[in-house]
C-alpha positions, 0 to 999 in steps of 0.5 A: 415614051409618049408620042407627039413629044408634048405633055397635055395637061388634063382638061376640065370637062364642064357640062352645060346645064342650059339646055337641060333647064330649057327642057324643064321649064318647057315641061313646066309650062306644058303641064300648067297649061294642060292642067285641069283645075277641078272646082270642088263643091262644098256644103253651106256651113251657115245655119238657117234663119230662126223660124218665124214660129217660136212656138215648138211643133207639137210631135206625135208620141213615139209607139214603143214596142218592147220584146222581152227575153221570153219573146213577150211583146208590149205595145205601149206597155200593153201586153199584145200577141206577136199576131196582133202587133200590126193592129195594135199599131193601127189603133194607136196611130188612129188615136194618136195620129202619124206616130213613129214606131220604136222597137226595143227587143231584149238581147235574148229575144228571138230574132224571129220574133223581132223580124215578125214584129218588124215587119208588121210595124213596117206594113202599117207605113209608119217610120220604124227603128230598132234600138238595143235595150240599154244595159240597166233598163 
């Protein structure tokens, strides 16, 4: 038996979504207003205008230093003692101007000799670079 004597039908319950939508829109507006937009800097990809000089600039030849697998040093194809690399570079730079230096050691060359030659080249003040010897050369 039921109390009250009445039969109640189940009521359908609905949730009102309007307050939740109001809160979502308020939060959205808040985040949009408080957001900081960063302006990204980019690199100009426009190539420079062609130079007025059409003749190519003459560049000084590179001073090539080769170190063989037996630690024999050649400065521009001239056999040179490891301790005399600096003066040899200075002599070539006096003749050819401000040339850059390229050191090409063999894979089997001693690291100590390569570093000694590199230090001597750097001490001349010339731009110096080491490049690995290519196979078959």
